[in-house]
C-alpha positions as CSV (number, residue, x, y, z in Angstrom):
1,M,4.1,-4.7,-10.2
2,A,7.7,-4.0,-11.2
3,S,10.3,-5.4,-8.9
4,S,11.8,-2.9,-6.5
5,F,15.4,-2.0,-6.7
6,T,16.9,-2.3,-3.2
7,V,19.4,0.4,-2.2
8,F,22.0,-0.4,0.4
9,V,23.2,2.9,1.8
10,F,25.8,3.5,4.4
11,I,23.8,5.8,6.6
12,A,26.9,7.5,8.1
13,A,27.9,8.7,4.7
14,V,24.9,10.8,4.2
15,L,24.0,11.9,7.7
16,F,25.0,15.4,8.6
17,S,27.6,15.7,11.3
18,S,25.5,17.6,13.9
19,G,24.7,15.9,17.2
20,A,21.0,16.0,16.6
21,D,21.2,14.1,13.3
22,A,23.7,11.6,14.7
23,Q,21.0,10.5,17.2
24,L,18.9,9.0,14.4
25,N,19.5,5.3,13.8
26,R,18.0,2.4,12.0
27,N,17.0,0.5,15.1
28,F,15.7,3.3,17.2
29,Y,12.5,1.5,18.0
30,G,14.0,-2.0,18.2
31,A,13.1,-2.4,21.9
32,T,10.1,-0.1,22.2
33,C,8.1,-0.7,19.0
34,P,9.8,-3.5,16.9
35,N,6.7,-3.9,14.7
36,V,6.5,-0.3,13.5
37,E,7.9,-0.9,10.0
38,R,5.7,-3.9,9.5
39,I,2.6,-1.8,10.5
40,V,3.5,1.1,8.2
41,R,4.3,-1.2,5.3
42,G,1.0,-3.1,5.7
43,A,-1.0,0.1,5.9
44,M,0.8,1.6,2.9
45,T,0.2,-1.5,0.9
46,N,-3.5,-1.3,1.5
47,A,-3.5,2.4,0.7
48,V,-1.6,2.0,-2.6
49,N,-3.8,-1.0,-3.6
50,R,-6.8,1.2,-3.2
51,D,-5.3,4.3,-4.9
52,R,-2.0,3.9,-6.7
53,R,-1.6,7.7,-6.6
54,M,-1.1,7.5,-2.9
55,G,2.6,6.6,-3.2
56,A,3.2,9.9,-4.9
57,S,1.0,11.8,-2.5
58,I,2.7,10.7,0.6
59,L,6.1,11.2,-1.0
60,R,5.2,14.8,-1.8
61,M,3.9,15.4,1.7
62,F,7.3,14.2,3.1
63,F,9.1,16.6,0.8
64,H,6.9,19.5,1.9
65,D,7.5,18.6,5.5
66,C,11.2,18.3,5.4
67,F,11.8,21.5,3.3
68,V,10.0,23.6,6.0
69,N,12.1,23.7,9.1
70,G,13.1,20.1,8.8
71,C,11.4,16.7,9.0
72,D,9.3,17.3,12.1
73,A,5.7,16.5,10.9
74,S,4.8,20.2,11.1
75,V,2.9,19.8,7.8
76,L,0.4,17.6,9.5
77,L,-0.7,20.1,12.1
78,D,-4.1,21.8,11.9
79,D,-4.5,25.6,12.6
80,T,-4.8,26.5,16.3
81,A,-5.4,29.7,18.2
82,T,-1.7,30.3,18.5
83,F,-0.4,29.4,15.1
84,T,-1.5,29.0,11.5
85,G,-0.6,25.6,10.1
86,E,1.1,24.9,6.8
87,K,-1.8,23.1,5.1
88,G,-3.2,26.3,3.8
89,A,0.0,27.6,2.3
90,P,0.0,28.1,-1.5
91,P,2.1,25.0,-2.2
92,N,-0.2,22.8,-0.1
93,R,-3.7,24.3,-0.2
94,N,-6.2,22.0,-2.0
95,S,-3.2,20.0,-3.2
96,L,-1.6,17.9,-0.5
97,R,-3.5,14.7,0.1
98,G,-3.2,11.5,2.0
99,F,-3.5,12.8,5.6
100,E,-6.1,10.1,6.3
101,V,-3.5,7.5,5.4
102,I,-1.1,8.9,8.0
103,D,-3.9,9.1,10.5
104,A,-4.7,5.4,10.0
105,I,-1.1,4.4,10.4
106,K,-0.7,6.5,13.5
107,S,-3.8,4.8,15.0
108,Q,-2.5,1.4,14.4
109,V,1.0,2.3,15.7
110,E,-0.6,3.8,18.9
111,A,-2.6,0.7,19.5
112,S,0.6,-1.4,19.4
113,C,3.1,1.1,20.9
114,P,1.4,4.0,22.7
115,K,3.2,7.3,22.9
116,T,6.3,5.9,21.4
117,V,6.6,6.5,17.6
118,S,6.5,10.1,16.2
119,C,4.4,11.2,13.3
120,A,7.6,12.4,11.7
121,D,9.0,8.9,11.6
122,I,5.7,7.5,10.4
123,L,5.7,9.9,7.5
124,A,9.4,9.1,6.6
125,L,8.6,5.4,6.6
126,A,5.4,5.8,4.7
127,A,7.1,7.9,2.0
128,R,9.8,5.2,1.5
129,D,7.2,2.3,1.4
130,G,5.0,4.2,-1.0
131,V,7.8,4.7,-3.5
132,Q,8.8,1.0,-3.3
133,L,5.3,-0.2,-3.8
134,V,5.1,1.5,-7.2
135,G,8.4,0.1,-8.4
136,G,10.9,2.5,-6.8
137,P,13.9,1.8,-4.6
138,R,14.0,0.8,-1.0
139,W,16.3,2.8,1.3
140,E,17.0,2.3,5.0
141,V,15.3,5.0,7.1
142,P,17.1,6.1,10.2
143,L,14.6,6.8,13.0
144,G,14.3,8.8,16.1
145,R,12.7,12.0,14.9
146,R,10.3,13.8,17.2
147,D,7.4,16.0,16.3
148,S,7.3,19.8,16.3
149,R,5.0,21.7,18.7
150,T,4.3,24.4,16.1
151,A,4.1,25.0,12.3
152,S,5.2,27.9,10.1
153,L,3.0,29.1,7.3
154,S,5.7,31.7,6.2
155,A,8.5,29.1,6.0
156,T,6.6,27.2,3.2
157,S,8.2,29.8,0.9
158,S,11.3,27.5,1.0
159,I,9.4,24.9,-1.0
160,A,10.5,25.0,-4.7
161,S,8.0,26.5,-7.0
162,P,6.7,24.8,-10.2
163,F,7.4,28.1,-11.9
164,S,11.1,28.3,-10.9
165,D,14.0,28.6,-13.4
166,L,17.1,26.5,-13.1
167,P,19.2,29.0,-11.0
168,G,16.3,29.3,-8.6
169,L,16.0,25.5,-8.2
170,I,19.8,25.1,-7.7
171,S,19.7,27.8,-5.1
172,N,16.6,26.5,-3.4
173,F,18.1,23.0,-2.9
174,A,21.5,24.4,-2.0
175,T,20.1,26.1,1.0
176,K,19.2,22.7,2.3
177,G,22.6,21.3,1.6
178,F,21.9,19.6,-1.8
179,S,24.1,19.7,-4.9
180,A,22.7,20.5,-8.3
181,R,23.0,16.8,-9.1
182,E,21.0,15.8,-6.0
183,M,18.4,18.4,-6.9
184,V,18.0,16.7,-10.3
185,V,17.7,13.2,-8.8
186,L,15.1,14.4,-6.2
187,S,13.1,16.1,-8.9
188,G,12.8,12.6,-10.3
189,A,10.1,12.1,-7.7
190,H,7.9,13.6,-10.5
191,T,8.1,10.2,-12.2
192,I,4.9,9.5,-10.3
193,G,2.0,11.7,-9.4
194,F,-0.2,14.3,-11.0
195,A,-0.3,18.1,-11.2
196,Q,-3.2,20.6,-11.4
197,C,-3.9,22.6,-14.5
198,R,-3.3,25.8,-12.7
199,V,0.5,25.0,-12.3
200,F,1.2,23.9,-15.9
201,R,-1.2,26.1,-18.0
202,T,1.4,28.7,-18.8
203,R,3.8,26.1,-19.9
204,I,1.5,24.4,-22.4
205,Y,0.1,27.6,-23.8
206,N,3.0,30.0,-23.8
207,E,6.3,28.2,-23.8
208,S,8.3,27.2,-26.9
209,N,10.6,24.5,-25.4
210,I,7.8,22.0,-25.5
211,D,6.9,19.2,-27.9
212,P,3.9,20.6,-29.8
213,R,2.0,17.3,-29.8
214,F,2.5,17.0,-26.1
215,A,1.2,20.5,-25.5
216,S,-1.8,19.8,-27.6
217,Q,-2.6,16.7,-25.6
218,R,-2.4,18.5,-22.3
219,R,-4.6,21.4,-23.5
220,A,-7.4,18.9,-24.0
221,S,-7.8,18.7,-20.3
222,C,-6.5,22.1,-19.3
223,P,-8.3,24.9,-21.0
224,A,-6.9,28.4,-21.3
225,S,-9.2,29.5,-18.5
226,G,-11.1,27.5,-16.0
227,G,-10.5,23.9,-15.0
228,D,-7.8,24.9,-12.6
229,S,-7.9,21.7,-10.6
230,N,-8.0,19.3,-13.6
231,L,-5.2,16.8,-13.3
232,A,-2.5,15.5,-15.7
233,P,0.3,13.0,-15.0
234,L,3.7,14.4,-14.4
235,D,5.1,11.5,-16.3
236,A,2.6,10.8,-19.2
237,K,4.6,7.7,-20.4
238,T,4.4,5.6,-17.2
239,A,2.4,7.6,-14.7
240,A,1.9,4.9,-12.2
241,S,5.4,3.5,-12.1
242,F,8.6,4.9,-10.5
243,D,11.2,4.8,-13.3
244,K,13.6,6.8,-15.4
245,N,10.9,8.0,-17.9
246,Y,10.6,11.3,-16.2
247,Y,14.0,12.1,-17.6
248,S,13.3,10.6,-21.0
249,N,10.3,13.0,-21.1
250,L,12.5,16.0,-20.4
251,V,14.9,15.0,-23.2
252,A,11.9,14.8,-25.5
253,R,10.7,18.3,-24.3
254,R,7.7,16.7,-22.6
255,G,8.2,18.0,-19.1
256,L,4.8,19.0,-17.7
257,L,6.0,21.7,-15.3
258,H,8.1,24.7,-16.2
259,S,10.5,23.8,-13.4
260,D,10.8,20.2,-14.7
261,Q,11.8,21.3,-18.2
262,Q,14.3,23.7,-16.8
263,L,16.4,20.7,-15.9
264,F,16.9,20.0,-19.6
265,N,16.9,23.3,-21.4
266,G,20.5,24.0,-22.5
267,G,21.8,24.5,-19.0
268,S,24.3,23.0,-16.5
269,T,22.1,20.0,-15.6
270,D,21.4,18.7,-19.1
271,S,24.1,16.0,-18.9
272,V,22.7,14.7,-15.6
273,V,19.2,14.4,-17.0
274,R,20.5,12.7,-20.1
275,Y,22.5,10.3,-17.9
276,Y,19.5,9.3,-15.8
277,S,17.3,9.0,-18.9
278,G,19.4,6.1,-19.9
279,N,20.2,4.5,-16.6
280,D,17.2,3.4,-14.4
281,A,19.4,1.6,-11.9
282,A,21.6,4.6,-11.3
283,F,18.6,6.9,-10.9
284,K,17.0,4.6,-8.3
285,K,20.2,4.1,-6.4
286,D,21.0,7.9,-6.3
287,F,17.4,8.7,-5.4
288,G,17.5,6.4,-2.4
289,A,20.7,8.0,-1.1
290,A,19.3,11.5,-1.6
291,M,16.1,10.6,0.2
292,V,18.1,9.4,3.3
293,K,19.9,12.8,3.2
294,M,16.6,14.7,2.9
295,G,15.1,12.7,5.8
296,N,17.9,14.1,8.0
297,L,17.1,17.7,7.4
298,S,17.1,19.3,10.9
299,P,15.2,16.6,12.8
300,L,14.1,17.2,16.4
301,T,15.7,14.5,18.6
302,G,16.4,13.7,22.2
303,T,14.0,15.8,24.4
304,A,13.2,18.4,21.7
305,G,9.6,18.5,20.5
306,E,7.3,15.7,21.5
307,I,5.6,12.4,20.4
308,R,2.2,13.5,19.3
309,R,-0.7,11.3,20.2
310,N,-2.7,12.7,17.2
311,C,-0.7,13.9,14.3
312,H,-3.1,16.9,13.7
313,F,-2.6,18.5,17.1
314,I,0.1,19.1,19.7
315,N,-0.3,17.2,23.0
């Protein structure tokens, strides 16, 4: 396994200034659950050893949680009589995976520290560890998030679409406080993981800003009709390793998703893509910093929300 690039981030530089965010801190569970990070790391190591895709799956789950009303574990909630959860939303339906991994971690944490650690914090730690286990950076995760008591199906519209053009991507991330450069670096999460045929079919059959050989290769497993759930790696060069090759692929017009290739298509972010395509260390450093910032999107803290006993249901 490639050695991980450790990122030292001054948390105060990337936390937002609101009182809620300021309550998150690195040692939140120092007295109440000092082994939580060790438990999460061990469980994620086992999960990634069984299925290397799981690093990408948990990372994607964390993205889809944080971009919908903040990092509050709402994405983990099942439907109830009073609200419809987010799992069935178009960006998530038959797509998000790894819930059983979070469940297993939660069970172990509850056995060690009952009613103490939130599902939101477990997901934040698991996303970090999953990235590092496949060669990505390590960043310090400030803790103290609490879990939401509801979910919002309609708010999943804030998740960026794989069919978005560059202005839409910039605008989407800007609503969450990210610059265009941060949007590009967070898109680098697509250096690991897979996508379903249904979300890249139009690109490989209809778009012109694509390497013809690459398009032909992808068509072999993604027919013009049918096979919607067939998978292809987002980074065909090094699909199982977290590295800069996502950006190298874009420069070579080998981005799998329409939204990916939009980052390098004669627009304002071309120079950023080209920079990261040649600088793995800078990509990993900046990705770690951006992930700390994303992890601080509108967390519930203090007495807001709750600490769920089961991540699928409110108490």
